[in-house]
MIDOSE-1310 file (N, C-alpha, C; in nm, 2 decimals, decimal comma, always signed):
residues 282
mniq	+0,08/+2,39/-0,24/+0,14/+2,27/-0,19/+0,26/+2,30/-0,12; +0,27/+2,24/+0,00/+0,38/+2,28/+0,09/+0,43/+2,16/+0,17; +0,56/+2,13/+0,17/+0,61/+2,01/+0,23/+0,59/+2,01/+0,38; +0,58/+2,13/+0,44/+0,56/+2,13/+0,59/+0,42/+2,09/+0,62
eyfg	+0,32/+2,12/+0,53/+0,18/+2,08/+0,55/+0,17/+1,93/+0,53; +0,25/+1,88/+0,43/+0,26/+1,73/+0,41/+0,31/+1,67/+0,54; +0,42/+1,72/+0,59/+0,48/+1,67/+0,72/+0,38/+1,67/+0,83; +0,30/+1,77/+0,84/+0,19/+1,78/+0,94/+0,10/+1,67/+0,92
risy	+0,06/+1,64/+0,80/-0,04/+1,53/+0,77/+0,02/+1,39/+0,81; +0,15/+1,37/+0,80/+0,21/+1,24/+0,84/+0,27/+1,24/+0,97; +0,25/+1,35/+1,05/+0,31/+1,37/+1,18/+0,46/+1,35/+1,19; +0,53/+1,41/+1,09/+0,67/+1,40/+1,08/+0,74/+1,53/+1,12
nksh	+0,82/+1,53/+1,23/+0,88/+1,65/+1,27/+1,03/+1,64/+1,30; +1,09/+1,54/+1,24/+1,24/+1,53/+1,26/+1,31/+1,61/+1,15; +1,44/+1,60/+1,15/+1,53/+1,67/+1,06/+1,51/+1,61/+0,92; +1,52/+1,69/+0,82/+1,52/+1,63/+0,68/+1,62/+1,70/+0,59
kdad	+1,73/+1,74/+0,66/+1,83/+1,82/+0,58/+1,90/+1,73/+0,48; +1,92/+1,60/+0,52/+2,00/+1,51/+0,42/+1,90/+1,42/+0,35; +1,92/+1,41/+0,22/+1,84/+1,31/+0,14/+1,91/+1,18/+0,15; +1,91/+1,12/+0,28/+1,98/+0,99/+0,30/+1,88/+0,88/+0,33
lqtl	+1,93/+0,76/+0,35/+1,84/+0,64/+0,37/+1,76/+0,66/+0,50; +1,83/+0,71/+0,60/+1,77/+0,72/+0,73/+1,64/+0,81/+0,73; +1,66/+0,92/+0,66/+1,54/+1,02/+0,64/+1,43/+0,96/+0,56; +1,48/+0,89/+0,45/+1,38/+0,82/+0,36/+1,30/+0,72/+0,44
tavf	+1,36/+0,64/+0,52/+1,29/+0,54/+0,59/+1,20/+0,60/+0,69; +1,24/+0,71/+0,76/+1,15/+0,77/+0,86/+1,03/+0,83/+0,79; +1,05/+0,91/+0,68/+0,94/+0,97/+0,61/+0,84/+0,86/+0,56; +0,90/+0,76/+0,51/+0,82/+0,65/+0,45/+0,73/+0,58/+0,56
qhhi	+0,79/+0,56/+0,68/+0,71/+0,49/+0,78/+0,60/+0,58/+0,83; +0,63/+0,71/+0,85/+0,52/+0,81/+0,89/+0,41/+0,81/+0,78; +0,45/+0,80/+0,66/+0,36/+0,81/+0,54/+0,26/+0,69/+0,55; +0,31/+0,57/+0,56/+0,23/+0,45/+0,56/+0,14/+0,43/+0,69
qaip	+0,19/+0,50/+0,80/+0,11/+0,49/+0,92/+0,01/+0,60/+0,94; +0,01/+0,70/+0,85/-0,08/+0,81/+0,85/-0,18/+0,81/+0,74; -0,14/+0,76/+0,62/-0,22/+0,77/+0,50/-0,27/+0,63/+0,46; -0,41/+0,61/+0,48/-0,46/+0,47/+0,45/-0,46/+0,44/+0,30
fenl	-0,44/+0,31/+0,26/-0,46/+0,27/+0,13/-0,62/+0,25/+0,12; -0,69/+0,33/+0,04/-0,83/+0,31/+0,03/-0,89/+0,35/-0,10; -1,00/+0,29/-0,14/-1,07/+0,31/-0,27/-1,21/+0,36/-0,24; -1,23/+0,43/-0,12/-1,37/+0,46/-0,08/-1,43/+0,56/-0,18
smhc	-1,36/+0,64/-0,25/-1,42/+0,74/-0,34/-1,50/+0,67/-0,44; -1,46/+0,55/-0,49/-1,53/+0,47/-0,59/-1,67/+0,43/-0,54; -1,67/+0,41/-0,40/-1,79/+0,36/-0,34/-1,88/+0,47/-0,28; -1,83/+0,59/-0,31/-1,91/+0,71/-0,26/-1,96/+0,79/-0,38
geai	-1,93/+0,75/-0,50/-1,97/+0,82/-0,62/-1,88/+0,94/-0,65; -1,76/+0,94/-0,59/-1,66/+1,05/-0,62/-1,56/+1,01/-0,73; -1,53/+1,10/-0,82/-1,43/+1,07/-0,92/-1,29/+1,09/-0,87; -1,20/+1,00/-0,91/-1,06/+1,01/-0,87/-0,98/+1,08/-0,98
eldl	-0,93/+1,20/-0,95/-0,85/+1,27/-1,05/-0,70/+1,24/-1,02; -0,62/+1,23/-1,13/-0,49/+1,18/-1,11/-0,39/+1,30/-1,12; -0,43/+1,42/-1,11/-0,33/+1,53/-1,11/-0,29/+1,55/-0,97; -0,16/+1,60/-0,95/-0,10/+1,61/-0,82/-0,18/+1,71/-0,73
qsty	-0,23/+1,81/-0,78/-0,30/+1,91/-0,69/-0,43/+1,84/-0,63; -0,50/+1,77/-0,71/-0,62/+1,70/-0,66/-0,58/+1,60/-0,56; -0,47/+1,52/-0,58/-0,43/+1,42/-0,49/-0,38/+1,48/-0,36; -0,31/+1,59/-0,37/-0,26/+1,67/-0,25/-0,38/+1,72/-0,17
nkiv	-0,47/+1,78/-0,23/-0,59/+1,83/-0,16/-0,67/+1,72/-0,09; -0,68/+1,61/-0,16/-0,76/+1,50/-0,10/-0,69/+1,44/+0,02; -0,56/+1,41/+0,00/-0,49/+1,33/+0,11/-0,43/+1,42/+0,22; -0,38/+1,54/+0,18/-0,31/+1,62/+0,28/-0,42/+1,71/+0,35
rkkr	-0,50/+1,78/+0,27/-0,59/+1,88/+0,33/-0,72/+1,81/+0,38; -0,78/+1,71/+0,30/-0,90/+1,65/+0,35/-0,88/+1,53/+0,43; -0,75/+1,50/+0,46/-0,71/+1,39/+0,54/-0,77/+1,25/+0,50; -0,77/+1,23/+0,37/-0,81/+1,10/+0,32/-0,69/+1,01/+0,29
ggwc	-0,72/+0,89/+0,24/-0,61/+0,81/+0,18/-0,63/+0,81/+0,03; -0,59/+0,70/-0,03/-0,60/+0,68/-0,17/-0,55/+0,55/-0,21; -0,56/+0,52/-0,35/-0,50/+0,39/-0,39/-0,36/+0,42/-0,44; -0,29/+0,32/-0,50/-0,15/+0,33/-0,53/-0,11/+0,45/-0,62
lein	-0,20/+0,48/-0,72/-0,17/+0,59/-0,81/-0,17/+0,72/-0,74; -0,25/+0,74/-0,63/-0,25/+0,86/-0,56/-0,14/+0,87/-0,45; -0,14/+0,76/-0,37/-0,04/+0,76/-0,25/+0,10/+0,77/-0,30; +0,14/+0,69/-0,40/+0,28/+0,69/-0,45/+0,31/+0,81/-0,53
hllf	+0,21/+0,87/-0,59/+0,23/+1,00/-0,66/+0,26/+1,11/-0,56; +0,19/+1,11/-0,45/+0,21/+1,21/-0,35/+0,35/+1,19/-0,29; +0,39/+1,07/-0,26/+0,52/+1,04/-0,20/+0,63/+1,08/-0,30; +0,61/+1,05/-0,43/+0,71/+1,09/-0,53/+0,73/+1,24/-0,53
walq	+0,62/+1,32/-0,52/+0,64/+1,46/-0,51/+0,72/+1,50/-0,39; +0,68/+1,44/-0,27/+0,75/+1,48/-0,14/+0,90/+1,45/-0,15; +0,93/+1,33/-0,20/+1,07/+1,29/-0,21/+1,15/+1,38/-0,31; +1,09/+1,42/-0,41/+1,15/+1,51/-0,51/+1,18/+1,65/-0,43
elgy	+1,08/+1,69/-0,36/+1,09/+1,82/-0,28/+1,21/+1,81/-0,18; +1,23/+1,69/-0,13/+1,34/+1,67/-0,03/+1,48/+1,64/-0,10; +1,48/+1,64/-0,23/+1,61/+1,63/-0,30/+1,65/+1,49/-0,34; +1,56/+1,39/-0,33/+1,59/+1,26/-0,37/+1,59/+1,24/-0,52
dvci	+1,68/+1,14/-0,56/+1,68/+1,10/-0,70/+1,58/+0,99/-0,71; +1,46/+1,02/-0,75/+1,34/+0,93/-0,75/+1,27/+0,92/-0,88; +1,23/+0,80/-0,92/+1,15/+0,79/-1,05/+1,04/+0,70/-1,02; +0,93/+0,71/-1,11/+0,81/+0,62/-1,10/+0,84/+0,50/-1,19
lgan	+0,80/+0,38/-1,14/+0,80/+0,26/-1,22/+0,66/+0,21/-1,23; +0,63/+0,12/-1,33/+0,50/+0,05/-1,34/+0,51/-0,10/-1,32; +0,41/-0,16/-1,26/+0,42/-0,30/-1,22/+0,29/-0,37/-1,27; +0,30/-0,50/-1,29/+0,19/-0,59/-1,31/+0,16/-0,67/-1,19
syep	+0,05/-0,65/-1,12/+0,01/-0,73/-1,00/-0,01/-0,88/-1,03; +0,02/-0,95/-0,92/+0,00/-1,10/-0,93/-0,14/-1,12/-0,88; -0,22/-1,20/-0,96/-0,36/-1,24/-0,92/-0,36/-1,38/-0,88; -0,37/-1,41/-0,75/-0,37/-1,55/-0,70/-0,48/-1,64/-0,77
aekg	-0,60/-1,58/-0,79/-0,71/-1,66/-0,85/-0,67/-1,70/-0,99; -0,60/-1,61/-1,06/-0,57/-1,64/-1,20/-0,43/-1,72/-1,21; -0,36/-1,73/-1,10/-0,23/-1,78/-1,09/-0,14/-1,72/-1,20; -0,15/-1,59/-1,21/-0,06/-1,52/-1,30/-0,06/-1,37/-1,28
ytae	+0,03/-1,30/-1,36/+0,03/-1,15/-1,35/-0,06/-1,09/-1,44; -0,11/-0,97/-1,41/-0,20/-0,90/-1,50/-0,13/-0,87/-1,64; -0,21/-0,87/-1,74/-0,15/-0,84/-1,87/-0,11/-0,70/-1,88; -0,19/-0,61/-1,82/-0,16/-0,47/-1,83/-0,09/-0,42/-1,70
inhi	-0,01/-0,32/-1,71/+0,05/-0,25/-1,59/-0,07/-0,19/-1,51; -0,08/-0,23/-1,38/-0,19/-0,18/-1,30/-0,14/-0,13/-1,16; -0,02/-0,09/-1,15/+0,04/-0,05/-1,02/+0,16/+0,04/-1,04; +0,17/+0,14/-0,95/+0,29/+0,22/-0,96/+0,37/+0,21/-0,83
llkv	+0,51/+0,22/-0,85/+0,60/+0,21/-0,73/+0,71/+0,31/-0,76; +0,80/+0,33/-0,67/+0,90/+0,43/-0,69/+1,04/+0,36/-0,67; +1,14/+0,41/-0,75/+1,28/+0,37/-0,73/+1,35/+0,50/-0,68; +1,43/+0,48/-0,58/+1,51/+0,59/-0,52/+1,65/+0,55/-0,52
vikg	+1,74/+0,63/-0,58/+1,89/+0,60/-0,58/+1,96/+0,69/-0,48; +2,03/+0,63/-0,38/+2,10/+0,70/-0,28/+2,25/+0,65/-0,28; +2,34/+0,74/-0,31/+2,48/+0,70/-0,31/+2,51/+0,58/-0,40; +2,44/+0,58/-0,52/+2,47/+0,47/-0,61/+2,39/+0,34/-0,59
dsyi	+2,32/+0,33/-0,47/+2,24/+0,21/-0,45/+2,09/+0,24/-0,48; +2,03/+0,14/-0,54/+1,88/+0,16/-0,57/+1,79/+0,09/-0,47; +1,69/+0,16/-0,43/+1,59/+0,11/-0,34/+1,45/+0,12/-0,40; +1,37/+0,02/-0,37/+1,23/+0,03/-0,41/+1,15/+0,08/-0,29
vdag	+1,06/+0,18/-0,32/+0,98/+0,24/-0,22/+0,84/+0,24/-0,27; +0,75/+0,17/-0,20/+0,61/+0,15/-0,24/+0,52/+0,17/-0,12; +0,45/+0,28/-0,12/+0,35/+0,30/+0,00/+0,21/+0,26/-0,04; +0,19/+0,21/-0,16/+0,06/+0,19/-0,21/+0,01/+0,05/-0,24
fgga	+0,06/-0,04/-0,16/+0,01/-0,18/-0,19/-0,10/-0,21/-0,08; -0,08/-0,16/+0,04/-0,18/-0,18/+0,14/-0,18/-0,32/+0,20; -0,26/-0,35/+0,30/-0,28/-0,48/+0,36/-0,15/-0,54/+0,41; -0,14/-0,67/+0,40/-0,03/-0,75/+0,46/+0,09/-0,76/+0,37
yqmw	+0,08/-0,70/+0,25/+0,19/-0,71/+0,15/+0,25/-0,57/+0,14; +0,23/-0,49/+0,23/+0,29/-0,35/+0,23/+0,42/-0,36/+0,30; +0,53/-0,32/+0,23/+0,66/-0,31/+0,29/+0,66/-0,20/+0,39; +0,74/-0,21/+0,49/+0,75/-0,11/+0,60/+0,87/-0,02/+0,59
qplm	+0,97/-0,06/+0,51/+1,09/+0,02/+0,49/+1,13/+0,01/+0,34; +1,21/+0,10/+0,29/+1,26/+0,09/+0,16/+1,34/-0,04/+0,14; +1,33/-0,11/+0,03/+1,40/-0,24/+0,01/+1,51/-0,22/-0,10; +1,62/-0,27/-0,06/+1,73/-0,26/-0,16/+1,70/-0,34/-0,29
lisg	+1,72/-0,28/-0,40/+1,69/-0,35/-0,53/+1,81/-0,45/-0,56; +1,80/-0,57/-0,50/+1,90/-0,67/-0,52/+1,83/-0,80/-0,54; +1,88/-0,88/-0,63/+1,81/-1,01/-0,66/+1,85/-1,12/-0,57; +1,75/-1,19/-0,52/+1,77/-1,31/-0,45/+1,80/-1,30/-0,30
kdql	+1,80/-1,17/-0,25/+1,84/-1,15/-0,11/+1,71/-1,14/-0,02; +1,71/-1,22/+0,08/+1,60/-1,21/+0,18/+1,61/-1,08/+0,26; +1,51/-1,00/+0,26/+1,51/-0,87/+0,34/+1,40/-0,88/+0,45; +1,44/-0,90/+0,57/+1,35/-0,92/+0,68/+1,30/-0,78/+0,73
qvpg	+1,16/-0,77/+0,74/+1,10/-0,65/+0,80/+0,99/-0,70/+0,89; +0,93/-0,61/+0,97/+0,82/-0,66/+1,06/+0,71/-0,74/+1,00; +0,66/-0,69/+0,88/+0,55/-0,77/+0,81/+0,60/-0,91/+0,76; +0,73/-0,93/+0,75/+0,77/-1,06/+0,70/+0,90/-1,05/+0,62
ifrf	+0,94/-1,15/+0,55/+1,05/-1,15/+0,46/+1,01/-1,12/+0,32; +1,07/-1,01/+0,27/+1,05/-0,97/+0,13/+1,17/-1,01/+0,04; +1,15/-1,03/-0,09/+1,27/-1,05/-0,17/+1,23/-1,01/-0,32; +1,33/-0,97/-0,39/+1,32/-0,95/-0,54/+1,40/-1,06/-0,61
medn	+1,34/-1,10/-0,72/+1,42/-1,20/-0,81/+1,42/-1,13/-0,95; +1,54/-1,12/-1,01/+1,55/-1,06/-1,14/+1,57/-1,17/-1,24; +1,50/-1,15/-1,36/+1,52/-1,24/-1,47/+1,52/-1,17/-1,60; +1,63/-1,15/-1,66/+1,64/-1,09/-1,79/+1,58/-0,95/-1,79
gtwy	+1,60/-0,87/-1,69/+1,55/-0,73/-1,69/+1,42/-0,72/-1,63; +1,35/-0,83/-1,60/+1,22/-0,82/-1,53/+1,24/-0,86/-1,38; +1,19/-0,78/-1,29/+1,20/-0,80/-1,15/+1,07/-0,85/-1,09; +1,09/-0,95/-1,00/+0,97/-1,01/-0,94/+0,98/-0,98/-0,79
fekv	+0,87/-0,94/-0,74/+0,86/-0,90/-0,59/+0,77/-1,00/-0,52; +0,82/-1,06/-0,41/+0,75/-1,16/-0,34/+0,77/-1,15/-0,19; +0,68/-1,22/-0,11/+0,69/-1,21/+0,03/+0,67/-1,36/+0,09; +0,75/-1,39/+0,19/+0,73/-1,52/+0,26/+0,61/-1,50/+0,35
krkh	+0,51/-1,59/+0,34/+0,39/-1,57/+0,42/+0,41/-1,63/+0,56; +0,33/-1,58/+0,65/+0,33/-1,64/+0,78/+0,19/-1,70/+0,81; +0,18/-1,78/+0,91/+0,05/-1,84/+0,95/-0,04/-1,74/+1,01; -0,17/-1,76/+1,01/-0,26/-1,67/+1,08/-0,32/-1,74/+1,20
yipe	-0,33/-1,67/+1,31/-0,40/-1,73/+1,42/-0,53/-1,64/+1,45; -0,64/-1,70/+1,44/-0,77/-1,63/+1,46/-0,84/-1,69/+1,58; -0,84/-1,62/+1,69/-0,89/-1,68/+1,82/-1,02/-1,75/+1,81; -1,12/-1,70/+1,73/-1,25/-1,77/+1,74/-1,25/-1,90/+1,66
qsat	-1,15/-1,92/+1,57/-1,15/-2,04/+1,49/-1,06/-2,15/+1,54; -1,10/-2,27/+1,52/-1,00/-2,38/+1,55/-0,90/-2,39/+1,44; -0,79/-2,44/+1,46/-0,69/-2,45/+1,36/-0,74/-2,52/+1,23; -0,83/-2,61/+1,25/-0,88/-2,69/+1,13/-0,97/-2,60/+1,04
dfpd	-1,03/-2,50/+1,09/-1,12/-2,41/+1,01/-1,04/-2,33/+0,90; -0,92/-2,30/+0,93/-0,85/-2,20/+0,85/-0,75/-2,26/+0,75; -0,78/-2,24/+0,62/-0,69/-2,30/+0,52/-0,55/-2,24/+0,54; -0,45/-2,32/+0,56/-0,32/-2,27/+0,60/-0,26/-2,19/+0,49
tpel	-0,18/-2,26/+0,40/-0,12/-2,19/+0,29/-0,16/-2,27/+0,17; -0,19/-2,19/+0,06/-0,23/-2,26/-0,06/-0,11/-2,34/-0,12; -0,14/-2,41/-0,24/-0,05/-2,50/-0,29/+0,09/-2,44/-0,34; +0,09/-2,31/-0,34/+0,22/-2,24/-0,38/+0,32/-2,25/-0,27
gnir	+0,29/-2,31/-0,15/+0,38/-2,31/-0,04/+0,37/-2,18/+0,03; +0,48/-2,13/+0,08/+0,47/-2,01/+0,17/+0,52/-1,88/+0,10; +0,53/-1,89/-0,03/+0,57/-1,76/-0,11/+0,45/-1,70/-0,17; +0,43/-1,57/-0,14/+0,32/-1,50/-0,21/+0,39/-1,40/-0,31
kiyr	+0,36/-1,43/-0,44/+0,40/-1,33/-0,54/+0,32/-1,20/-0,53; +0,38/-1,09/-0,55/+0,31/-0,96/-0,53/+0,30/-0,89/-0,66; +0,41/-0,86/-0,73/+0,40/-0,80/-0,86/+0,54/-0,82/-0,93; +0,53/-0,79/-1,06/+0,66/-0,78/-1,14/+0,67/-0,65/-1,21
ftle	+0,79/-0,61/-1,24/+0,81/-0,47/-1,29/+0,95/-0,47/-1,37; +0,96/-0,36/-1,45/+1,09/-0,34/-1,51/+1,14/-0,20/-1,46; +1,26/-0,16/-1,49/+1,32/-0,04/-1,44/+1,30/+0,08/-1,54; +1,20/+0,06/-1,64/+1,17/+0,17/-1,73/+1,10/+0,28/-1,66
prhi	+1,16/+0,40/-1,66/+1,09/+0,51/-1,59/+0,96/+0,55/-1,65; +0,86/+0,58/-1,57/+0,73/+0,62/-1,62/+0,70/+0,76/-1,57; +0,59/+0,81/-1,63/+0,54/+0,94/-1,59/+0,39/+0,92/-1,54; +0,35/+1,00/-1,45/+0,21/+0,98/-1,40/+0,11/+0,98/-1,51
ddfq	+0,13/+1,06/-1,62/+0,03/+1,06/-1,73/+0,02/+0,92/-1,80; +0,12/+0,84/-1,78/+0,11/+0,71/-1,84/+0,00/+0,62/-1,77; -0,05/+0,67/-1,66/-0,14/+0,59/-1,58/-0,29/+0,65/-1,59; -0,30/+0,76/-1,67/-0,44/+0,82/-1,67/-0,54/+0,72/-1,72
elna	-0,51/+0,65/-1,82/-0,60/+0,55/-1,88/-0,64/+0,44/-1,77; -0,54/+0,39/-1,70/-0,56/+0,30/-1,60/-0,65/+0,35/-1,49; -0,62/+0,48/-1,45/-0,70/+0,54/-1,35/-0,85/+0,55/-1,39; -0,87/+0,58/-1,51/-1,01/+0,58/-1,56/-1,07/+0,44/-1,57
ylqv	-0,99/+0,35/-1,62/-1,04/+0,21/-1,63/-1,08/+0,15/-1,50; -0,99/+0,17/-1,40/-1,02/+0,10/-1,27/-1,14/+0,16/-1,20; -1,18/+0,28/-1,24/-1,31/+0,33/-1,18/-1,44/+0,28/-1,24; -1,42/+0,22/-1,36/-1,55/+0,18/-1,43/-1,55/+0,02/-1,45
spdt	-1,44/-0,04/-1,45/-1,44/-0,19/-1,48/-1,50/-0,27/-1,36; -1,61/-0,34/-1,40/-1,67/-0,42/-1,29/-1,59/-0,54/-1,25; -1,48/-0,57/-1,32/-1,41/-0,70/-1,29/-1,30/-0,68/-1,19; -1,27/-0,56/-1,15/-1,15/-0,54/-1,06/-1,20/-0,56/-0,91
ilqk	-1,10/-0,60/-0,83/-1,13/-0,61/-0,69/-1,17/-0,48/-0,63; -1,12/-0,37/-0,69/-1,14/-0,23/-0,64/-1,29/-0,20/-0,66; -1,35/-0,25/-0,76/-1,50/-0,23/-0,79/-1,58/-0,32/-0,70; -1,53/-0,44/-0,68/-1,61/-0,54/-0,61/-1,61/-0,51/-0,45
ksic	-1,51/-0,45/-0,40/-1,50/-0,43/-0,26/-1,46/-0,29/-0,22; -1,52/-0,24/-0,12/-1,47/-0,11/-0,06/-1,36/-0,15/+0,04; -1,24/-0,09/+0,02/-1,12/-0,13/+0,10/-1,06/-0,01/+0,17; -1,02/-0,02/+0,29/-0,94/+0,08/+0,36/-0,85/+0,01/+0,45
tlqt	-0,72/+0,02/+0,43/-0,62/-0,04/+0,52/-0,52/+0,06/+0,56; -0,46/+0,04/+0,68/-0,36/+0,13/+0,74/-0,26/+0,05/+0,82; -0,14/+0,08/+0,80/-0,03/+0,02/+0,88/-0,03/+0,08/+1,02; +0,00/+0,00/+1,12/+0,01/+0,05/+1,26/+0,15/+0,03/+1,30
tngl	+0,18/+0,05/+1,43/+0,32/+0,03/+1,48/+0,35/-0,12/+1,49; +0,25/-0,21/+1,50/+0,28/-0,35/+1,52/+0,20/-0,44/+1,42; +0,13/-0,38/+1,33/+0,05/-0,47/+1,24/-0,03/-0,38/+1,14; -0,16/-0,41/+1,12/-0,24/-0,33/+1,03/-0,38/-0,34/+1,07
lalv	-0,46/-0,24/+1,02/-0,60/-0,24/+1,03/-0,66/-0,25/+0,89; -0,77/-0,32/+0,87/-0,82/-0,34/+0,74/-0,98/-0,34/+0,75; -1,04/-0,25/+0,67/-1,19/-0,26/+0,66/-1,22/-0,29/+0,52; -1,27/-0,41/+0,49/-1,31/-0,45/+0,36/-1,46/-0,48/+0,36
gwtf	-1,54/-0,40/+0,29/-1,68/-0,42/+0,30/-1,73/-0,39/+0,44; -1,79/-0,49/+0,51/-1,83/-0,47/+0,65/-1,74/-0,54/+0,74; -1,63/-0,60/+0,69/-1,54/-0,68/+0,77/-1,42/-0,60/+0,82; -1,41/-0,59/+0,95/-1,30/-0,51/+1,01/-1,20/-0,61/+1,07
temk	-1,07/-0,60/+1,03/-0,97/-0,69/+1,08/-0,86/-0,61/+1,14; -0,82/-0,65/+1,26/-0,70/-0,60/+1,32/-0,59/-0,71/+1,32; -0,48/-0,68/+1,26/-0,37/-0,78/+1,25/-0,25/-0,74/+1,33; -0,20/-0,83/+1,41/-0,08/-0,80/+1,49/+0,03/-0,90/+1,43
ynym	+0,14/-0,84/+1,38/+0,24/-0,92/+1,32/+0,33/-1,00/+1,43; +0,36/-1,12/+1,39/+0,45/-1,21/+1,47/+0,40/-1,22/+1,62; +0,27/-1,23/+1,63/+0,21/-1,25/+1,77/+0,28/-1,37/+1,84; +0,29/-1,47/+1,76/+0,37/-1,59/+1,81/+0,47/-1,62/+1,69
edtd	+0,57/-1,70/+1,72/+0,67/-1,72/+1,62/+0,61/-1,76/+1,48; +0,64/-1,68/+1,38/+0,60/-1,70/+1,24/+0,44/-1,71/+1,23; +0,37/-1,64/+1,32/+0,23/-1,64/+1,32/+0,18/-1,50/+1,35; +0,08/-1,45/+1,26/+0,02/-1,32/+1,29/-0,12/-1,34/+1,35
llni	-0,15/-1,26/+1,44/-0,28/-1,26/+1,51/-0,39/-1,18/+1,43; -0,50/-1,24/+1,41/-0,61/-1,17/+1,34/-0,73/-1,16/+1,43; -0,79/-1,04/+1,45/-0,92/-1,03/+1,52/-1,01/-0,97/+1,41; -1,12/-1,05/+1,39/-1,21/-1,01/+1,28/-1,35/-0,98/+1,33
ttlt	-1,40/-0,87/+1,29/-1,54/-0,83/+1,34/-1,62/-0,79/+1,22; -1,75/-0,83/+1,22/-1,84/-0,79/+1,11/-1,92/-0,67/+1,17; -1,92/-0,56/+1,09/-1,98/-0,44/+1,13/-2,12/-0,41/+1,07; -2,20/-0,33/+1,14/-2,32/-0,27/+1,08/-2,29/-0,15/+0,99
deev	-2,38/-0,10/+0,91/-2,36/+0,02/+0,83/-2,31/+0,14/+0,92; -2,38/+0,15/+1,04/-2,35/+0,26/+1,13/-2,20/+0,25/+1,18; -2,17/+0,12/+1,21/-2,04/+0,10/+1,27/-1,92/+0,12/+1,17; -1,96/+0,10/+1,04/-1,86/+0,12/+0,93/-1,81/+0,27/+0,94
ektl	-1,91/+0,36/+0,94/-1,88/+0,50/+0,94/-1,80/+0,54/+1,07; -1,84/+0,48/+1,18/-1,77/+0,51/+1,31/-1,63/+0,46/+1,31; -1,61/+0,34/+1,25/-1,48/+0,27/+1,25/-1,38/+0,35/+1,16; -1,44/+0,40/+1,04/-1,35/+0,49/+0,95/-1,30/+0,61/+1,03
kdkf	-1,39/+0,67/+1,11/-1,35/+0,79/+1,18/-1,26/+0,76/+1,30; -1,29/+0,65/+1,38/-1,21/+0,62/+1,50/-1,08/+0,56/+1,46; -1,08/+0,47/+1,37/-0,95/+0,39/+1,34/-0,87/+0,44/+1,23; -0,93/+0,51/+1,13/-0,86/+0,56/+1,02/-0,86/+0,71/+1,00
sivl	-0,93/+0,78/+1,10/-0,94/+0,92/+1,09/-0,99/+0,98/+0,96; -1,09/+0,90/+0,90/-1,15/+0,94/+0,78/-1,29/+0,98/+0,80; -1,33/+1,10/+0,76/-1,47/+1,14/+0,76/-1,50/+1,17/+0,61; -1,60/+1,09/+0,56/-1,63/+1,10/+0,42/-1,73/+1,21/+0,39
eskl	-1,72/+1,28/+0,28/-1,82/+1,39/+0,24/-1,94/+1,33/+0,18; -1,93/+1,21/+0,12/-2,05/+1,15/+0,05/-2,08/+1,02/+0,12; -2,20/+0,97/+0,09/-2,24/+0,84/+0,16/-2,17/+0,72/+0,10; -2,11/+0,64/+0,19/-2,04/+0,52/+0,14/-2,14/+0,41/+0,13
vp	-2,12/+0,33/+0,02/-2,20/+0,21/+0,00/-2,10/+0,09/+0,01; -2,09/+0,03/+0,13/-1,98/-0,07/+0,14/-2,01/-0,19/+0,05
């Protein structure tokens, strides 16, 4: 395992002498624009191992992506190698359908401390709720990024992470076809977490559970998303979406295409640079 090989994977070739915020932001942006959030292994009959060597081989050498447990674990290793004060945290995702947070921790994220300031770094949420830069761990402050406004709210040691939603413009649909924002208004809750440090081994059971539980979204849908320079690409089942952020004021542009089985494989290769070793069942 070699940090230069990792840099090659994320196309990062700038200086990394200083473990400062500028370098962290640059490495992070290269990471999310090169490594897709994907659960394709589950839909190819491949087991997902949670040890660092397996994750490194899969993402760096085989040029695959992974889900939060893999992507953020790899980033944790890289930031440690670069000399950052970084630790793993666990979060409970918000489930809009249930209107609540999961009972069990089902997500990992990273906390990085630079010159006494804490930042949350999470490369593993994917889709439209993926942060593009490290976020200062500060309660109640709106932090504007290209994907939208993110904020943390702290209550009695529990931190809540949320994003202000934007409208969607889908060229093929008239405005009346598209449900605008649900009854929650324009805030989308993402997850909640505490600052208790975790170890990757704390997530072994979760890793096993997510691969067999028929109830999770990861089992129900094959997902591959990647951040671009101005939006994101998402392949969910046979549906391919290209999103451009802030195409018009407070509105994101969505182009949605339904693919055939053959086109799924081609799209993975052309848009996500993923070539699977086993047959995908979308």
